[in-house]
C-alpha positions in Angstrom: -17.9 28.2 -2.8 -14.4 27.4 -1.6 -12.2 30.5 -1.1 -8.6 30.8 0.0 -7.9 33.4 2.7 -4.1 33.8 2.9 -0.9 32.3 1.6 0.5 29.2 3.3 3.6 29.3 5.4 5.2 26.5 7.3 4.2 27.8 10.7 0.7 28.9 9.9 -2.1 26.8 8.5 -4.0 28.4 5.7 -7.6 29.5 6.2 -10.2 28.0 3.9 -13.9 28.9 3.8 -16.8 27.0 2.4 -20.0 29.0 2.2 -18.5 31.6 4.6 -17.8 28.9 7.2 -14.1 28.5 8.2 -12.9 24.9 7.7 -10.9 23.3 10.4 -7.1 22.9 9.8 -6.0 19.3 10.6 -2.6 17.6 10.2 -4.1 14.2 9.1 -7.5 12.9 8.0 -8.8 9.4 7.7 -10.8 8.8 4.5 -12.1 5.4 3.4 -9.8 3.7 6.0 -6.6 5.4 4.8 -4.9 8.0 6.9 -3.7 11.0 4.7 -1.3 13.4 6.4 -0.7 17.0 5.4 2.9 16.1 4.3 1.6 13.0 2.3 3.9 10.6 4.3 2.4 7.2 5.1 4.0 6.6 8.4 0.7 6.7 10.4 -1.0 4.5 7.9 1.8 1.9 8.0 1.8 1.9 11.8 -2.0 1.5 12.0 -2.1 -1.2 9.4 0.7 -3.1 11.1 -0.9 -2.8 14.5 -4.2 -4.2 13.1 -2.4 -7.1 11.4 -0.4 -7.9 14.5 -3.5 -8.0 16.6 -5.0 -10.6 14.3 -1.7 -12.5 14.1 -1.5 -12.5 17.9 -5.1 -13.8 18.1 -4.2 -16.7 15.8 -1.0 -17.5 17.8 -2.7 -17.4 21.2 -5.8 -19.5 20.3 -4.4 -22.2 18.1 -2.4 -25.2 19.2 -2.0 -26.6 15.7 0.9 -24.7 14.2 1.2 -26.7 11.0 1.8 -25.1 7.6 -1.6 -26.3 6.5 -3.3 -24.4 9.3 -1.3 -21.2 9.8 -0.7 -20.2 6.2 -4.4 -20.2 5.1 -5.2 -18.2 8.2 -2.4 -15.8 7.5 -3.5 -15.4 3.9 -7.2 -15.0 4.8 -7.1 -12.9 8.0 -3.7 -11.1 8.4 -2.5 -10.3 4.8 -5.8 -8.6 3.8 -5.1 -6.0 6.5 -1.6 -5.4 5.1 -2.8 -5.0 1.5 -6.1 -3.1 2.0 -5.8 0.1 -0.2 -2.1 -0.5 -0.6 -2.0 1.0 -4.2 -2.8 4.3 -2.5 -0.4 4.2 0.5 2.3 1.9 -0.9 5.2 2.6 1.4 8.5 3.7 -0.1 10.6 4.5 2.9 12.7 1.6 4.0 11.6 1.9 7.6 7.9 1.6 6.6 8.6 -1.3 4.2 10.5 -3.2 7.0 7.6 -2.4 9.4 5.0 -4.0 7.1 7.3 -6.9 6.2 7.8 -7.6 9.9 4.3 -8.9 10.3 4.9 -11.6 7.7 8.3 -12.3 9.2 6.6 -13.0 12.6 3.9 -15.1 10.9 6.4 -17.4 9.2 8.1 -18.1 12.6 4.8 -19.4 14.0 4.8 -22.4 11.8 6.3 -25.6 13.3 9.9 -26.3 12.2 10.4 -22.8 10.7 11.6 -21.0 13.8 15.4 -21.4 13.2 15.4 -20.9 9.4 16.4 -17.7 7.7 13.5 -15.6 6.5 14.2 -16.2 2.8 14.2 -20.0 3.4 10.9 -19.8 5.3 9.3 -17.8 2.5 10.5 -20.4 0.0 9.3 -23.4 2.0 5.9 -21.8 2.8 5.3 -20.6 -0.8 5.1 -16.9 0.1 6.5 -13.7 -1.5 7.9 -10.6 0.1 5.2 -8.1 0.9 6.8 -5.3 -1.2 7.0 -7.7 -4.2 3.3 -8.4 -3.9 2.6 -4.7 -3.9 4.7 -4.2 -7.1 2.8 -7.2 -8.6 -0.5 -5.6 -7.7 0.6 -2.3 -9.3 1.5 -4.2 -12.5 -1.8 -6.0 -12.6 -3.7 -2.7 -12.2 -1.6 -1.2 -15.0 -2.4 -4.2 -17.2 -6.1 -3.8 -16.5 -6.0 -0.1 -17.4 -4.1 -0.6 -20.6 -6.3 -3.5 -21.8 -9.6 -1.8 -21.1 -10.8 -3.7 -18.0 -11.8 -0.4 -16.5 -13.7 2.5 -18.0 -10.6 4.7 -18.1 -8.4 6.0 -20.9 -4.8 5.1 -20.8 -3.9 8.8 -21.3 -5.2 9.6 -17.9 -2.3 7.8 -16.2 0.3 7.1 -18.8 1.9 8.6 -21.9 2.2 6.2 -24.8 5.9 5.8 -25.8 6.3 6.1 -29.5 9.5 4.4 -30.5 9.0 5.2 -34.2 9.0 1.7 -35.6 11.9 0.3 -33.6 11.9 -3.1 -32.0 9.4 -3.9 -29.3 5.7 -3.6 -29.0 3.1 -0.9 -29.1 2.2 -0.9 -25.4 5.3 0.9 -24.0 4.4 3.5 -21.5 5.8 6.4 -19.6 4.3 7.4 -16.2 2.4 10.6 -16.3 3.9 13.1 -13.8 1.5 15.0 -11.5 2.8 18.3 -13.1 1.1 17.1 -16.3 -2.3 17.1 -14.5 -2.0 20.6 -13.1 
């Protein structure tokens, strides 16, 4: 049985007990590859993800002499980008500094391709057929929402969303409002 020992203050970590054994107080914990901090900020997760992706990108840059679009882009999509997108629906960064940190990996990857070094980032993305990383994360969120609404998962829509009843006005029947955490408590 989990019991709570005393109220939480900013300076003192609360004491929790499980079967009369005190649980250790930690500031962050890694679970299923995602670092969750006690303040629920994703700075550590972003830093670790970017470091891992940069290592793979550096490996590609050091060991390949062919820097053509046909070589670099499939390697980026297959080896680097999965590191940036792993579990991103959970830790999707919302601070500008974290978004720029993650986007910086793709920024560097596009400069590796021959003939792209002196172009602006937007032009490189257009010529290489890539999207901004934050736009890909939004697209991923929209796809997951679509799957939940249309029954691809064994979940009810009410778990995550509130159906918006517009009382016969224009539009469609699948308008949603995001369920706020306070609704779950």
